[in-house]
KEKEDO-215249 format. One record per residue: residue number from 1; x negated, y negated, z negated of N, C-alpha, C in turn. Coordinates in steps of 0.02 Angstrom, whole numbers, plus 50000, padded with zeros to 5 digits. Example, Ala and Ser with C-alpha at 12.3 -4.5 7.8 and 13.67 -1.06 7.14 Angstrom:
residues 2
1;49340;50284;49610;49385;50225;49610;49340;50165;49610 .
2;49358;50112;49646;49316;50053;49643;49355;49998;49606 .
//
This chain:
residues 61
1;49950;50061;50000;50002;50010;50006;49946;49934;50001 .
2;49985;49881;50041;49935;49830;50046;49950;49779;49987 .
3;49905;49760;49964;49915;49705;49905;49941;49635;49934 .
4;49990;49607;49905;50012;49547;49925;49988;49490;49884 .
5;49964;49427;49913;49935;49369;49879;49982;49306;49894 .
6;49975;49266;49849;50018;49212;49856;49965;49135;49854 .
7;49981;49099;49892;49946;49027;49896;49985;48973;49877 .
8;49969;48919;49839;50002;48865;49829;49995;48809;49882 .
9;50056;48797;49925;50044;48749;49971;50077;48690;49933 .
10;50027;48622;49936;50056;48557;49921;50087;48516;49977 .
11;50143;48496;49953;50194;48468;50011;50197;48394;49999 .
12;50202;48367;50052;50211;48282;50046;50280;48275;50079 .
13;50317;48243;50047;50397;48235;50066;50414;48155;50068 .
14;50465;48138;50101;50491;48081;50098;50522;48064;50035 .
15;50553;47996;50029;50589;47971;49965;50636;48017;49942 .
16;50685;48042;49983;50732;48085;49972;50717;48164;49961 .
17;50651;48188;49957;50625;48241;49957;50646;48300;50010 .
18;50655;48260;50063;50673;48303;50128;50613;48288;50175 .
19;50616;48313;50237;50557;48303;50295;50497;48317;50257 .
20;50493;48375;50222;50413;48389;50192;50368;48413;50247 .
21;50311;48408;50230;50261;48446;50266;50198;48460;50218 .
22;50177;48513;50241;50116;48543;50208;50060;48496;50216 .
23;50035;48474;50154;49982;48425;50156;49906;48462;50147 .
24;49906;48512;50098;49845;48545;50074;49873;48620;50053 .
25;49823;48657;50042;49830;48715;50006;49789;48729;49963 .
26;49799;48743;49905;49754;48765;49851;49707;48819;49863 .
27;49643;48823;49851;49597;48882;49863;49609;48932;49825 .
28;49648;48945;49775;49664;48998;49735;49704;49050;49762 .
29;49703;49109;49765;49748;49165;49785;49780;49197;49717 .
30;49842;49200;49711;49883;49216;49654;49902;49295;49682 .
31;49907;49335;49630;49925;49398;49636;50006;49419;49625 .
32;50040;49360;49605;50112;49365;49587;50139;49294;49601 .
33;50200;49300;49614;50239;49231;49626;50244;49189;49563 .
34;50253;49229;49508;50256;49196;49438;50188;49166;49424 .
35;50126;49193;49435;50072;49155;49425;50070;49097;49466 .
36;50088;49111;49515;50086;49042;49565;50123;48981;49536 .
37;50181;49006;49524;50226;48949;49491;50202;48921;49431 .
38;50172;48964;49388;50144;48941;49324;50085;48884;49338 .
39;50052;48898;49393;49997;48863;49411;50015;48784;49446 .
40;50081;48785;49456;50100;48726;49506;50099;48662;49470 .
41;50120;48651;49402;50099;48584;49377;50038;48551;49382 .
42;49979;48600;49364;49910;48578;49362;49895;48551;49433 .
43;49920;48600;49485;49906;48594;49549;49924;48519;49578 .
44;49985;48508;49551;50014;48447;49577;49976;48378;49548 .
45;49966;48384;49499;49913;48334;49454;49849;48326;49492 .
46;49817;48373;49509;49758;48377;49554;49771;48334;49617 .
47;49821;48343;49643;49836;48319;49711;49880;48263;49712 .
48;49886;48234;49659;49929;48169;49655;49896;48099;49699 .
49;49835;48121;49717;49813;48059;49763;49833;48065;49838 .
50;49890;48111;49865;49909;48101;49926;49953;48044;49940 .
51;49959;48011;49992;50003;47952;50001;50065;47970;50026 .
52;50111;48002;49990;50185;48023;50013;50227;47999;49951 .
53;50278;47984;49955;50327;47952;49906;50336;48012;49854 .
54;50339;48074;49878;50354;48129;49838;50316;48193;49859 .
55;50274;48214;49794;50229;48274;49806;50261;48329;49765 .
56;50263;48386;49802;50284;48453;49783;50251;48510;49798 .
57;50270;48562;49772;50226;48640;49793;50266;48686;49808 .
58;50252;48735;49842;50285;48797;49865;50239;48849;49870 .
59;50256;48901;49833;50212;48959;49834;50240;49016;49896 .
60;50178;49021;49929;50194;49055;49997;50158;49122;49999 .
61;50190;49172;50033;50148;49239;50042;50091;49231;50086 .
//
């Protein structure tokens, strides 16, 4: 069975949190979706320098 990894994509969005696009991908691979979600607050703080009205994150396989 192949192991699944998750990456944390940092998303830049418009004022209304729509029209989001991937701005960065964190260099860490996570072995579970839960671990990826738990890392999101710190990752968002590290990427607060992006020039978008709203910064978000998404865990992706």
